[in-house]
VEXMAR-70351 format. One record per residue: residue in three letters; residue number from 1; x, z negated, y negated of N, C-alpha, C, O in turn. Coordinates in steps of 0.001 Angstrom, whole numbers, plus 524288, in hexadecimal, padded with zeros to 5 digits. Last residue first. Layout:
REM VEXMAR-70351
<r rest="Ala" nr="NUM" n_u="X" n_w="Z" n_v="Y" ca_u="X" ca_w="Z" ca_v="Y" c_u="X" c_w="Z" c_v="Y" o_u="X" o_w="Z" o_v="Y"/>
...
END
This chain:
REM VEXMAR-70351
<r rest="Cys" nr="85" n_u="7D54B" n_w="7D97C" n_v="84DD5" ca_u="7D9F4" ca_w="7D9FA" ca_v="8511A" c_u="7DBC8" c_w="7D482" c_v="85292" o_u="7DFAC" o_w="7D3ED" o_v="85555"/>
<r rest="Asn" nr="84" n_u="7CD59" n_w="7D759" n_v="847A7" ca_u="7CBE5" ca_w="7DA43" ca_v="84B89" c_u="7D163" c_w="7DB34" c_v="84F9B" o_u="7D114" o_w="7DD71" o_v="853DA"/>
<r rest="Glu" nr="83" n_u="7D09C" n_w="7D0BE" n_v="83EB6" ca_u="7CAC4" ca_w="7D0B8" ca_v="83FFF" c_u="7CAEF" c_w="7D375" c_v="8452B" o_u="7C7B6" o_w="7D14D" o_v="84804"/>
<r rest="Arg" nr="82" n_u="7DB13" n_w="7D548" n_v="83C15" ca_u="7D8E2" ca_w="7D00D" ca_v="83D4C" c_u="7D4D1" c_w="7CF04" c_v="83F77" o_u="7D53A" o_w="7CBB1" o_v="842EA"/>
<r rest="Ile" nr="81" n_u="7D6C3" n_w="7DFE0" n_v="839A4" ca_u="7DAC2" ca_w="7DF60" ca_v="83E87" c_u="7DAB9" c_w="7D913" c_v="83FB7" o_u="7DA57" o_w="7D7D1" o_v="84457"/>
<r rest="Val" nr="80" n_u="7D212" n_w="7DECC" n_v="83172" ca_u="7CF41" ca_w="7DFED" ca_v="83521" c_u="7D249" c_w="7DF98" c_v="83A28" o_u="7D019" o_w="7DF12" o_v="83E68"/>
<r rest="Asp" nr="79" n_u="7D988" n_w="7DAA6" n_v="82A59" ca_u="7D400" ca_w="7D736" ca_v="82AD3" c_u="7D1B6" c_w="7D92A" c_v="8300E" o_u="7CF9E" o_w="7D5FE" o_v="832FF"/>
<r rest="Glu" nr="78" n_u="7DF21" n_w="7E3A5" n_v="8291B" ca_u="7E163" ca_w="7DEE8" ca_v="82B4C" c_u="7DE0F" c_w="7DA86" c_v="82C96" o_u="7DF80" o_w="7D707" o_v="82F8F"/>
<r rest="Leu" nr="77" n_u="7D903" n_w="7EA30" n_v="823AA" ca_u="7DACC" ca_w="7EBD2" ca_v="828B8" c_u="7DC51" c_w="7E6A0" c_v="82C17" o_u="7DAFE" o_w="7E5C7" o_v="830A3"/>
<r rest="Glu" nr="76" n_u="7D869" n_w="7E552" n_v="819A8" ca_u="7D428" ca_w="7E62D" ca_v="81DCD" c_u="7D58C" c_w="7E722" c_v="822FA" o_u="7D345" o_w="7E4E7" o_v="82693"/>
<r rest="Ser" nr="75" n_u="7E297" n_w="7E5C3" n_v="817D9" ca_u="7E06E" ca_w="7E04A" ca_v="818B0" c_u="7DB45" c_w="7E127" c_v="81B9A" o_u="7D9E4" o_w="7DE60" o_v="81F46"/>
<r rest="Leu" nr="74" n_u="7E4E2" n_w="7EFC5" n_v="81654" ca_u="7E78E" ca_w="7ED0D" ca_v="81AA5" c_u="7E540" c_w="7E8CF" c_v="81B91" o_u="7E565" o_w="7E74A" o_v="82020"/>
<r rest="Ser" nr="73" n_u="7DDF4" n_w="7F236" n_v="80DCA" ca_u="7DCFB" ca_w="7F44B" ca_v="811F0" c_u="7DFC2" c_w="7F1CD" c_v="81689" o_u="7DD4F" o_w="7F196" o_v="81AAB"/>
<r rest="Ala" nr="72" n_u="7E36A" n_w="7ECE4" n_v="8066B" ca_u="7DE38" ca_w="7EB67" ca_v="8080B" c_u="7DC32" c_w="7EC80" c_v="80C30" o_u="7D946" o_w="7E997" o_v="80EA9"/>
<r rest="Arg" nr="71" n_u="7EC18" n_w="7F133" n_v="805B1" ca_u="7ECAF" ca_w="7EBB0" ca_v="80859" c_u="7E7B8" c_w="7EAA0" c_v="80909" o_u="7E6CF" o_w="7E744" o_v="80C5B"/>
<r rest="Glu" nr="70" n_u="7E8A7" n_w="7FBB3" n_v="80287" ca_u="7EB60" ca_w="7FB69" ca_v="80893" c_u="7EB35" c_w="7F577" c_v="80985" o_u="7EA35" o_w="7F433" o_v="80E0D"/>
<r rest="Glu" nr="69" n_u="7E5F1" n_w="7F7EB" n_v="7F819" ca_u="7E233" ca_w="7FB20" ca_v="7FADC" c_u="7E477" c_w="7F9BB" c_v="801B0" o_u="7E1ED" o_w="7F720" o_v="804D5"/>
<r rest="Glu" nr="68" n_u="7F034" n_w="7F676" n_v="7F4ED" ca_u="7EBAD" ca_w="7F130" ca_v="7F45F" c_u="7E7FD" c_w="7F42F" c_v="7F826" o_u="7E745" o_w="7F19F" o_v="7FC27"/>
<r rest="Ala" nr="67" n_u="7F5A7" n_w="7FF16" n_v="7F4F3" ca_u="7F720" ca_w="7FA17" ca_v="7F823" c_u="7F35A" c_w="7F60C" c_v="7F8E8" o_u="7F330" o_w="7F2EB" o_v="7FC8D"/>
<r rest="Lys" nr="66" n_u="7EFEA" n_w="8046C" n_v="7ED89" ca_u="7EFE8" ca_w="80703" ca_v="7F34E" c_u="7F1F5" c_w="80195" c_v="7F729" o_u="7EFFF" o_w="80078" o_v="7FB68"/>
<r rest="Lys" nr="65" n_u="7F1A9" n_w="7FEA4" n_v="7E571" ca_u="7EB9B" ca_w="7FF9A" ca_v="7E5FC" c_u="7EC21" c_w="80048" c_v="7EC4A" o_u="7E9AA" o_w="7FDA8" o_v="7EF7A"/>
<r rest="Arg" nr="64" n_u="7FC78" n_w="800F9" n_v="7E3F4" ca_u="7FAA4" ca_w="7FBB6" ca_v="7E485" c_u="7F51F" c_w="7FB8C" c_v="7E792" o_u="7F45B" o_w="7F8CD" o_v="7EB71"/>
<r rest="Leu" nr="63" n_u="7FBEA" n_w="80D3D" n_v="7E260" ca_u="7FFF9" ca_w="8098A" ca_v="7E7AF" c_u="7FCF5" c_w="8047D" c_v="7E821" o_u="7FAE2" o_w="80382" o_v="7EC5B"/>
<r rest="Val" nr="62" n_u="7F6C5" n_w="80D7E" n_v="7D907" ca_u="7F49A" ca_w="80FB8" ca_v="7DDF7" c_u="7F784" c_w="80DB8" c_v="7E383" o_u="7F568" o_w="80CF6" o_v="7E7C4"/>
<r rest="Asp" nr="61" n_u="7FDEE" n_w="806F9" n_v="7D1C2" ca_u="7F8A6" ca_w="805C6" ca_v="7D3AE" c_u="7F5AF" c_w="80841" c_v="7D782" o_u="7F217" o_w="805CC" o_v="7D98D"/>
<r rest="Leu" nr="60" n_u="80643" n_w="80EC3" n_v="7D304" ca_u="80687" ca_w="80A1B" ca_v="7D464" c_u="80155" c_w="806CC" c_v="7D562" o_u="800BF" o_w="80445" o_v="7D96D"/>
<r rest="Thr" nr="59" n_u="8039F" n_w="817BE" n_v="7CDD0" ca_u="804AF" ca_w="81778" ca_v="7D3F2" c_u="80473" c_w="811FA" c_v="7D661" o_u="802CB" o_w="810F6" o_v="7DAC8"/>
<r rest="Gln" nr="58" n_u="801A4" n_w="813B8" n_v="7C465" ca_u="7FD3A" ca_w="81587" ca_v="7C752" c_u="7FDE3" c_w="8160C" c_v="7CC8B" o_u="7FA67" o_w="81546" o_v="7CFC4"/>
<r rest="Gln" nr="57" n_u="80BA7" n_w="8112D" n_v="7C19B" ca_u="80817" ca_w="80CF7" ca_v="7C141" c_u="8024D" c_w="80F57" c_v="7C508" o_u="7FF9C" o_w="80C7D" o_v="7C7D0"/>
<r rest="Leu" nr="56" n_u="81015" n_w="81BAA" n_v="7C15C" ca_u="810F9" ca_w="817D7" ca_v="7C50C" c_u="80E8D" c_w="81255" c_v="7C74F" o_u="80ED3" o_w="8100E" o_v="7CB89"/>
<r rest="Ala" nr="55" n_u="80AA8" n_w="81F24" n_v="7B91C" ca_u="80AC0" ca_w="8213A" ca_v="7BCFD" c_u="80B73" c_w="81DE2" c_v="7C2D9" o_u="808BE" o_w="81DA7" o_v="7C6D1"/>
<r rest="Ser" nr="54" n_u="80ECE" n_w="81721" n_v="7B19F" ca_u="80989" ca_w="81892" ca_v="7B18D" c_u="8078C" c_w="819C7" c_v="7B7B6" o_u="80482" o_w="81732" o_v="7BA66"/>
<r rest="Ile" nr="53" n_u="81992" n_w="819F9" n_v="7B0D6" ca_u="8173E" ca_w="814CC" ca_v="7B34F" c_u="811F2" c_w="8149E" c_v="7B526" o_u="8108C" o_w="81285" o_v="7B93F"/>
<r rest="Gln" nr="52" n_u="8183F" n_w="824B0" n_v="7AE13" ca_u="81B40" ca_w="82322" ca_v="7B30E" c_u="818D1" c_w="81E0B" c_v="7B56B" o_u="816D7" o_w="81D73" o_v="7B9C3"/>
<r rest="Ser" nr="51" n_u="815B7" n_w="822AA" n_v="7A3C1" ca_u="81160" ca_w="82625" ca_v="7A725" c_u="8142A" c_w="8252C" c_v="7ACA2" o_u="810DC" o_w="824E6" o_v="7B01D"/>
<r rest="Gln" nr="50" n_u="81D39" n_w="81C41" n_v="79F60" ca_u="8185A" ca_w="81A9B" ca_v="79FDB" c_u="81543" c_w="81D96" c_v="7A3F0" o_u="8128A" o_w="81B49" o_v="7A72A"/>
<r rest="Asp" nr="49" n_u="829D8" n_w="81B22" n_v="7A11C" ca_u="8265F" ca_w="81F97" ca_v="7A215" c_u="82026" c_w="81D7D" c_v="7A289" o_u="81E93" o_w="81D47" o_v="7A712"/>
<r rest="Pro" nr="48" n_u="83004" n_w="81228" n_v="798D5" ca_u="82D75" ca_w="812CD" ca_v="79DA1" c_u="82971" c_w="81783" c_v="79D30" o_u="82644" o_w="817CC" o_v="79997"/>
<r rest="Asn" nr="47" n_u="839CB" n_w="80F3F" n_v="791F2" ca_u="83566" ca_w="813A3" ca_v="7906B" c_u="83383" c_w="81539" c_v="796AF" o_u="83566" o_w="81908" o_v="798EF"/>
<r rest="Ala" nr="46" n_u="83EA8" n_w="807FC" n_v="79773" ca_u="83E93" ca_w="80850" ca_v="79172" c_u="83A17" c_w="80B44" c_v="78FB8" o_u="8370A" o_w="809B8" o_v="78C58"/>
<r rest="Gln" nr="45" n_u="83995" n_w="803E5" n_v="7A2FB" ca_u="83D7B" ca_w="80627" ca_v="7A04D" c_u="83BD0" c_w="8059E" c_v="79AD5" o_u="837EC" o_w="8030A" o_v="799AC"/>
<r rest="Ala" nr="44" n_u="833B6" n_w="7FC29" n_v="7A8F2" ca_u="83826" ca_w="7FA67" ca_v="7A6F2" c_u="83AB5" c_w="7FDEC" c_v="7A3BF" o_u="83E52" o_w="7FC04" o_v="7A136"/>
<r rest="Glu" nr="43" n_u="82C0C" n_w="8046E" n_v="7AD8B" ca_u="82A55" ca_w="8007A" ca_v="7A83B" c_u="82F87" c_w="7FDF7" c_v="7A689" o_u="82FBA" o_w="7FD99" o_v="7A1BE"/>
<r rest="Leu" nr="42" n_u="8321A" n_w="80813" n_v="7B595" ca_u="830A1" ca_w="80B0E" ca_v="7B138" c_u="82F79" c_w="806D8" c_v="7AC67" o_u="83203" o_w="80688" o_v="7A855"/>
<r rest="Glu" nr="41" n_u="832A3" n_w="7FEFC" n_v="7BC3C" ca_u="837AD" ca_w="8019E" ca_v="7BB03" c_u="83664" c_w="8049A" c_v="7B552" o_u="838FC" o_w="803C8" o_v="7B15B"/>
<r rest="Ala" nr="40" n_u="82899" n_w="7FDB5" n_v="7BE04" ca_u="82BBE" ca_w="7F89F" ca_v="7BADC" c_u="8300F" c_w="7FC03" c_v="7B8FC" o_u="83124" o_w="7FBF2" o_v="7B44D"/>
<r rest="Ile" nr="39" n_u="82602" n_w="8072A" n_v="7C367" ca_u="823D8" ca_w="80625" ca_v="7BF2B" c_u="825EA" c_w="800EF" c_v="7BB3A" o_u="824EA" o_w="80083" o_v="7B68B"/>
<r rest="Arg" nr="38" n_u="82B71" n_w="804C5" n_v="7CC4B" ca_u="82E25" ca_w="808AC" ca_v="7C973" c_u="82BB7" c_w="80880" c_v="7C3DD" o_u="82E75" o_w="80971" o_v="7C006"/>
<r rest="Ser" nr="37" n_u="8271A" n_w="7FBED" n_v="7D0BE" ca_u="82C46" ca_w="7FB9D" ca_v="7CF9A" c_u="82DD4" c_w="80079" c_v="7CAA8" o_u="83080" o_w="7FFD3" o_v="7C6B6"/>
<r rest="Ala" nr="36" n_u="81DDD" n_w="8003F" n_v="7D33C" ca_u="81DB2" ca_w="7FCE4" ca_v="7CFBE" c_u="82245" c_w="7FBB6" c_v="7CCEC" o_u="82262" o_w="7FAB1" o_v="7C83A"/>
<r rest="Val" nr="35" n_u="82113" n_w="80832" n_v="7DAF8" ca_u="81F36" ca_w="80A69" ca_v="7D6FE" c_u="81E86" c_w="80561" c_v="7D1B4" o_u="81EAB" o_w="806B3" o_v="7CD15"/>
<r rest="Glu" nr="34" n_u="8250C" n_w="7FFDE" n_v="7E3BF" ca_u="8282E" ca_w="8045B" ca_v="7E120" c_u="826A0" c_w="8057E" c_v="7DBA4" o_u="82981" o_w="80462" o_v="7D7F4"/>
<r rest="Asp" nr="33" n_u="81AE8" n_w="7FC59" n_v="7E57A" ca_u="81F12" ca_w="7F853" ca_v="7E278" c_u="82317" c_w="7FC3D" c_v="7E016" o_u="8245F" o_w="7FC19" o_v="7DB73"/>
<r rest="Ala" nr="32" n_u="81632" n_w="80356" n_v="7EA5C" ca_u="814A3" ca_w="80141" ca_v="7E44F" c_u="817CC" c_w="7FE4D" c_v="7E1B2" o_u="817E0" o_w="7FD86" o_v="7DCF4"/>
<r rest="His" nr="31" n_u="81BB4" n_w="80531" n_v="7F21A" ca_u="81B39" ca_w="808DD" ca_v="7EE3F" c_u="819B7" c_w="80693" c_v="7E918" o_u="81B7F" o_w="807A2" o_v="7E4C1"/>
<r rest="Ala" nr="30" n_u="81978" n_w="7FB21" n_v="7F785" ca_u="81F5F" ca_w="7FBD4" ca_v="7F59B" c_u="81F09" c_w="800FF" c_v="7F273" o_u="822D0" o_w="80153" o_v="7EF7E"/>
<r rest="Gln" nr="29" n_u="80EED" n_w="7FC66" n_v="7F8F1" ca_u="8108A" ca_w="7F8C8" ca_v="7F60D" c_u="81610" c_w="7F81C" c_v="7F4C3" o_u="81773" o_w="7F4FD" o_v="7F161"/>
<r rest="Thr" nr="28" n_u="80F3A" n_w="804EF" n_v="800CC" ca_u="80C87" ca_w="80609" ca_v="7FAB9" c_u="80E8D" c_w="800A4" c_v="7F895" o_u="810CA" o_w="801F3" o_v="7F489"/>
<r rest="Lys" nr="27" n_u="814C5" n_w="7FF30" n_v="8088A" ca_u="8166A" ca_w="8040C" ca_v="805E9" c_u="81473" c_w="8056D" c_v="8007C" o_u="8171F" o_w="806B3" o_v="7FCB2"/>
<r rest="Ala" nr="26" n_u="80DBC" n_w="7F782" n_v="80A52" ca_u="8132C" ca_w="7F5D3" ca_v="8097D" c_u="81585" c_w="7FAD2" c_v="8068C" o_u="817F8" o_w="7FA41" o_v="80273"/>
<r rest="Ile" nr="25" n_u="8058A" n_w="7FD0E" n_v="80D92" ca_u="8044E" ca_w="7FACD" ca_v="8096B" c_u="80A0D" c_w="7F8E3" c_v="807E8" o_u="80AAC" o_w="7F8E4" o_v="80324"/>
<r rest="Ser" nr="24" n_u="809DF" n_w="802A0" n_v="81719" ca_u="807B1" ca_w="8050E" ca_v="8132D" c_u="806AC" c_w="801FC" c_v="80E3A" o_u="806FC" o_w="804A8" o_v="80A3D"/>
<r rest="Val" nr="23" n_u="80B03" n_w="7F8D5" n_v="81CD5" ca_u="80F1E" ca_w="7FDE4" ca_v="81C31" c_u="80E84" c_w="80073" c_v="8182E" o_u="81241" o_w="800F7" o_v="81533"/>
<r rest="Lys" nr="22" n_u="80038" n_w="7F540" n_v="81EAA" ca_u="8040B" ca_w="7F346" ca_v="81B63" c_u="8094A" c_w="7F551" c_v="819EC" o_u="80BAC" o_w="7F39B" o_v="8161D"/>
<r rest="Ala" nr="21" n_u="7FCDF" n_w="7FE6A" n_v="82473" ca_u="7FA4A" ca_w="7FD45" ca_v="81F0B" c_u="7FDEF" c_w="7F9E9" c_v="81C4A" o_u="7FF15" o_w="7FB20" o_v="817C8"/>
<r rest="Glu" nr="20" n_u="8014D" n_w="7FD38" n_v="82EB6" ca_u="802B7" ca_w="801B9" ca_v="82A63" c_u="80044" c_w="800EC" c_v="82498" o_u="80231" o_w="8030D" o_v="820BC"/>
<r rest="Lys" nr="19" n_u="7FC7E" n_w="7F3B2" n_v="831BE" ca_u="80224" ca_w="7F450" ca_v="83068" c_u="8038D" c_w="7F92A" c_v="82CF6" o_u="80670" o_w="7F8F9" o_v="8291F"/>
<r rest="Ala" nr="18" n_u="7F2CC" n_w="7F719" n_v="83165" ca_u="7F32D" ca_w="7F2FC" ca_v="82E08" c_u="7F921" c_w="7F2A0" c_v="82D30" o_u="7FAE6" o_w="7F17E" o_v="828DD"/>
<r rest="Leu" nr="17" n_u="7F348" n_w="7FFC0" n_v="83A2E" ca_u="7F14D" ca_w="8011B" ca_v="83476" c_u="7F3A2" c_w="7FC9A" c_v="83061" o_u="7F613" o_w="7FE10" o_v="82C81"/>
<r rest="Arg" nr="16" n_u="7F5CD" n_w="7F818" n_v="84232" ca_u="7F93B" ca_w="7FB9F" ca_v="84032" c_u="7F86E" c_w="7FDC5" c_v="83B6D" o_u="7FC10" o_w="7FDFB" o_v="83849"/>
<r rest="Lys" nr="15" n_u="7EC5F" n_w="7F288" n_v="8429C" ca_u="7F16D" ca_w="7EF48" ca_v="84139" c_u="7F5FF" c_w="7F3D2" c_v="83F6D" o_u="7F91E" o_w="7F309" o_v="83BDB"/>
<r rest="Met" nr="14" n_u="7E54E" n_w="7F9E8" n_v="8449E" ca_u="7E4B5" ca_w="7F776" ca_v="83FE8" c_u="7EA5B" c_w="7F494" c_v="83EA8" o_u="7EC4C" o_w="7F483" o_v="83A42"/>
<r rest="Leu" nr="13" n_u="7E9FB" n_w="7FCD1" n_v="84FBA" ca_u="7E8C1" ca_w="80203" ca_v="84AD5" c_u="7E897" c_w="7FDBE" c_v="8456C" o_u="7EBF8" o_w="7FE8B" o_v="84219"/>
<r rest="Gln" nr="12" n_u="7E804" n_w="7F481" n_v="85467" ca_u="7EDB2" ca_w="7F4CF" ca_v="85457" c_u="7EE02" c_w="7FA38" c_v="84E42" o_u="7F10C" o_w="7FAB0" o_v="84A8F"/>
<r rest="Cys" nr="11" n_u="7DDE1" n_w="7F39E" n_v="853D3" ca_u="7E1C5" ca_w="7EEF3" ca_v="8520C" c_u="7E591" c_w="7F04E" c_v="850AD" o_u="7E79F" o_w="7EEA9" o_v="84CA6"/>
<r rest="Gly" nr="10" n_u="7DB15" n_w="7FCF2" n_v="859D8" ca_u="7D94A" ca_w="7FC01" ca_v="85456" c_u="7DBD1" c_w="7F790" c_v="85299" o_u="7DBE7" o_w="7F7FF" o_v="84DCF"/>
<r rest="Ser" nr="9" n_u="7E650" n_w="800D4" n_v="86231" ca_u="7E129" ca_w="7FDED" ca_v="86149" c_u="7E043" c_w="7FDDC" c_v="85B35" o_u="7E3D6" o_w="7FE8E" o_v="85810"/>
<r rest="Glu" nr="8" n_u="7EC9A" n_w="80B5D" n_v="865D6" ca_u="7EBEE" ca_w="807C5" ca_v="861ED" c_u="7E7F3" c_w="80692" c_v="861A3" o_u="7E4A5" o_w="809F9" o_v="860D5"/>
<r rest="Gly" nr="7" n_u="7EDD2" n_w="8141E" n_v="86C0D" ca_u="7EDEA" ca_w="80F70" ca_v="86E77" c_u="7ED17" c_w="80A8E" c_v="869EC" o_u="7ED13" o_w="80604" o_v="86B82"/>
<r rest="Ala" nr="6" n_u="7F40F" n_w="81C4D" n_v="86199" ca_u="7F18E" ca_w="81C73" ca_v="8671C" c_u="7F1DE" c_w="81686" c_v="869D5" o_u="7F625" o_w="81454" o_v="869BB"/>
<r rest="Met" nr="5" n_u="7EF3E" n_w="817F4" n_v="855EB" ca_u="7F3D6" ca_w="8192A" ca_v="85914" c_u="7F164" c_w="819F4" c_v="85EF0" o_u="7ED1E" o_w="81829" o_v="8603A"/>
<r rest="Pro" nr="4" n_u="7E4BB" n_w="81B26" n_v="84D32" ca_u="7E69E" ca_w="81788" ca_v="8512A" c_u="7EAA3" c_w="81A57" c_v="85460" o_u="7E9B8" o_w="81EE4" o_v="855A0"/>
<r rest="Ala" nr="3" n_u="7E80F" n_w="82160" n_v="841C0" ca_u="7E59F" ca_w="8201D" ca_v="84529" c_u="7E7F5" c_w="81DA5" c_v="848CF" o_u="7ECC1" o_w="81D54" o_v="848B8"/>
<r rest="Asn" nr="2" n_u="7E82B" n_w="81B2E" n_v="83397" ca_u="7EAD4" ca_w="81D8B" ca_v="837B1" c_u="7E84E" c_w="81CB8" c_v="83CC4" o_u="7E63F" o_w="8186E" o_v="83D76"/>
<r rest="Met" nr="1" n_u="7E125" n_w="81EE8" n_v="8291E" ca_u="7E349" ca_w="81B1D" ca_v="82CE6" c_u="7E398" c_w="81EBB" c_v="8317D" o_u="7E145" o_w="822B1" o_v="832EA"/>
END
């Protein structure tokens, strides 16, 4: 978690963290989309490298789980902001 900036209120801090979380989620999702695209490219080949596909699938699973966890955390943070700010 990032430390408060000078003169930043609790609400301002939470809103900044929510904004940063949205950027992080977008980056994670974009990376997951790239990995999924690469998997599709490999699977379309005549003789795809199954070990590479498997490794990429594991990476994709991790990225999707990370994005899901980040979305849940953001949702909770947004609830707190709505209730308190």
